[in-house]
C-alpha positions as CSV (number, residue, x, y, z in Angstrom):
1,M,-0.1,-0.1,0.3
2,A,2.4,2.7,0.9
3,A,4.3,2.2,-3.1
4,P,0.5,3.8,-4.9
5,A,1.7,7.2,-2.0
6,E,5.2,7.1,-2.9
7,L,4.3,6.5,-6.5
8,Q,1.6,10.2,-6.1
9,A,4.2,11.5,-3.7
10,A,6.5,11.6,-6.7
11,R,4.6,12.9,-9.7
12,L,2.8,16.2,-7.8
13,A,6.7,16.3,-7.7
14,V,7.8,16.8,-10.9
15,Q,4.1,18.5,-11.8
16,R,6.0,21.0,-8.8
17,R,9.5,21.9,-11.0
18,T,7.3,21.1,-13.8
19,L,5.9,24.7,-13.4
20,E,8.8,26.4,-11.3
21,I,10.5,25.2,-15.1
22,D,7.7,26.4,-17.2
23,K,7.9,29.7,-14.7
24,L,11.4,30.8,-14.6
25,K,11.6,29.6,-18.3
26,F,9.1,32.8,-19.2
27,Q,10.7,36.0,-16.5
28,I,14.4,34.6,-18.4
29,A,12.2,35.0,-21.0
30,K,10.5,38.1,-19.9
31,L,13.9,40.1,-18.9
32,R,15.8,38.8,-22.2
33,R,12.9,41.5,-23.5
34,M,13.3,43.7,-21.2
35,Q,17.8,44.0,-21.7
36,F,17.6,43.4,-25.7
37,G,14.6,44.6,-26.9
38,R,13.6,47.8,-28.2
39,S,14.0,50.0,-26.4
40,S,12.2,52.9,-29.3
41,E,9.0,51.2,-28.7
42,R,9.1,51.1,-25.4
43,L,10.0,55.0,-25.5
44,T,7.3,55.8,-27.9
45,R,4.7,53.8,-25.4
46,Q,5.8,56.2,-22.6
47,L,5.7,59.9,-24.7
48,E,2.1,59.1,-26.2
49,Q,1.5,58.4,-22.4
50,L,2.9,62.2,-21.5
51,E,1.1,63.5,-24.1
52,A,-2.4,61.9,-23.1
53,G,-2.3,63.5,-19.9
54,E,-1.3,66.4,-21.3
55,A,-4.9,66.4,-24.1
56,E,-6.6,65.4,-20.5
57,D,-4.4,68.6,-18.2
58,I,-6.0,71.3,-21.4
59,S,-10.0,69.4,-21.5
60,K,-10.3,69.5,-17.1
61,A,-9.2,73.0,-17.8
62,A,-11.4,74.4,-20.2
63,A,-14.2,72.3,-18.3
64,K,-13.6,74.9,-15.6
65,D,-12.8,77.7,-17.3
66,R,-9.0,78.2,-16.6
67,P,-6.6,79.6,-18.4
68,L,-4.4,76.6,-21.2
69,P,-1.9,74.7,-19.3
70,V,1.3,76.4,-21.0
71,R,4.2,74.5,-22.4
72,H,8.1,76.3,-21.1
73,G,10.3,76.0,-23.2
74,A,11.5,78.0,-26.4
75,R,9.8,76.4,-29.9
76,P,12.8,73.9,-31.9
77,K,13.3,75.1,-35.1
78,R,12.7,73.7,-38.3
79,K,15.3,72.0,-40.4
80,P,14.8,73.9,-43.8
81,L,13.9,70.9,-45.8
82,P,16.6,69.6,-48.9
83,D,17.9,71.3,-51.9
84,H,18.5,68.4,-54.1
85,W,14.8,67.5,-54.3
86,P,12.4,68.8,-56.7
87,R,9.8,71.5,-56.3
88,R,7.1,72.5,-58.2
89,E,5.3,75.6,-57.5
90,I,1.5,76.2,-57.5
91,V,-0.2,80.1,-56.9
92,H,-3.0,80.3,-55.8
93,E,-4.0,84.1,-57.0
94,P,-7.5,85.6,-55.9
95,E,-10.7,85.5,-58.6
96,P,-10.0,85.9,-62.2
97,N,-11.1,89.4,-61.1
98,G,-9.2,90.3,-58.9
99,A,-12.0,91.8,-56.7
100,C,-12.6,91.2,-52.5
101,P,-15.3,89.0,-52.1
102,A,-16.2,90.5,-49.1
103,C,-17.5,93.7,-50.8
104,G,-17.0,93.9,-54.1
105,D,-13.8,96.4,-54.3
106,D,-11.0,96.1,-55.9
107,M,-7.5,94.2,-54.3
108,A,-3.8,95.5,-53.2
109,R,-1.3,93.6,-53.4
110,L,1.0,93.5,-50.2
111,G,3.5,90.1,-51.1
112,E,3.3,86.5,-50.3
113,D,3.7,84.5,-48.4
114,V,5.4,81.2,-49.2
115,I,5.3,77.2,-47.7
116,E,7.3,74.5,-48.6
117,V,5.0,71.8,-47.9
118,L,6.8,67.7,-48.4
119,D,5.3,65.6,-51.1
120,Y,5.9,61.8,-52.1
121,V,4.8,60.2,-54.6
122,P,6.4,57.4,-54.5
123,G,9.1,56.0,-55.0
124,R,10.4,59.8,-54.5
125,F,10.0,62.4,-51.7
126,R,9.2,66.1,-53.6
127,V,9.1,70.0,-52.2
128,I,5.3,71.7,-53.3
129,R,6.0,75.7,-52.3
130,H,2.7,77.0,-52.0
131,V,2.9,80.9,-53.0
132,R,0.2,82.8,-51.5
133,P,0.4,86.7,-53.6
134,K,-1.2,88.3,-50.1
135,Y,-3.8,90.8,-51.3
136,A,-6.6,93.1,-49.4
137,C,-9.3,94.8,-50.5
138,R,-8.7,99.2,-50.1
139,C,-11.9,99.4,-49.0
140,C,-13.3,96.8,-46.3
141,D,-8.9,96.3,-44.9
142,A,-10.1,92.1,-45.5
143,I,-6.9,90.1,-46.6
144,T,-6.7,86.7,-49.5
145,P,-7.3,83.7,-47.3
146,A,-4.2,81.1,-47.0
147,P,-4.8,77.9,-48.0
148,A,-6.3,74.7,-46.3
149,L,-3.1,72.3,-45.6
150,P,-3.8,68.4,-43.8
151,T,-1.9,69.4,-40.5
152,P,-1.7,73.3,-39.6
153,R,1.2,74.2,-39.4
154,G,2.7,71.0,-40.7
155,R,5.1,71.1,-43.0
156,A,3.6,68.2,-44.9
157,A,1.7,67.3,-47.7
158,P,-1.6,65.0,-47.8
159,G,0.7,61.9,-49.3
160,V,3.7,62.3,-46.5
161,L,0.6,61.8,-43.7
162,A,-0.6,59.0,-45.9
163,H,3.2,57.4,-46.1
164,L,3.8,57.4,-43.1
165,L,0.1,55.8,-41.6
166,V,0.0,53.2,-43.4
167,P,3.3,52.0,-42.6
168,K,3.0,52.6,-39.2
169,C,-0.3,51.4,-39.2
170,A,-1.2,49.0,-41.4
171,D,2.6,47.5,-41.8
172,H,2.4,48.5,-38.4
173,L,6.6,49.6,-39.0
174,P,8.4,51.4,-35.9
175,L,8.4,54.6,-36.8
176,Y,13.1,54.0,-36.1
177,R,12.6,51.8,-38.5
178,Q,11.0,54.9,-41.2
179,S,13.4,56.9,-40.4
180,E,15.9,54.9,-41.7
181,I,14.7,54.5,-44.8
182,Y,14.5,58.7,-44.9
183,A,18.1,58.6,-44.2
184,R,18.6,57.0,-46.7
185,E,16.5,59.6,-49.5
186,G,18.1,63.3,-47.0
187,L,16.0,63.1,-44.5
188,D,16.8,63.5,-41.1
189,P,14.2,63.0,-38.8
190,D,14.1,63.8,-35.3
191,R,13.0,60.1,-34.0
192,S,12.5,61.6,-30.2
193,T,8.8,61.8,-31.0
194,P,6.7,60.3,-32.8
195,A,5.3,61.2,-35.9
196,F,7.8,63.0,-38.0
197,V,5.1,66.2,-39.0
198,R,5.4,67.2,-35.7
199,A,9.3,67.4,-35.6
200,G,9.6,70.0,-38.0
201,Y,9.2,67.8,-41.2
């Protein structure tokens, strides 16, 4: 009668040791991922959490009619777009008759704004120069409006935004790999932010 009890105890001991070995293997794999895994993806997650917290602070301040929190620090200076890329210029002239849309009077030219946005045509980058001659109405001081761009104060055309988002969201290509691809084209985006558009491109 003692033999079946000893056999049962031995089986339980083997099961316990097997479970402990599996647990230790899992911990080793987790530690290896923490030690040798891609840190940029972890940093991206932390940055997204930080931005979410900042957006929450802004929404709370807006709900309580308090002044919005101000980010401290100087705004980063944008890098110029490389000169070797082809450029296409689009001039946004007002209506052919040159009349003010508000009152119908003649408009006088004040100067022009030039905005360079980065575009991507499959296989290559190009720069589109939006030139908007500034006209002001002589009668009511109305000024011709600026062209609408996909991102406010951004320097990315719809082609670049699509080229950034499709590999990131559909193909799960990390941003650090995308920056290596763009570096081969002469574009050197800053990898410290989750989107090159906000980083100065």
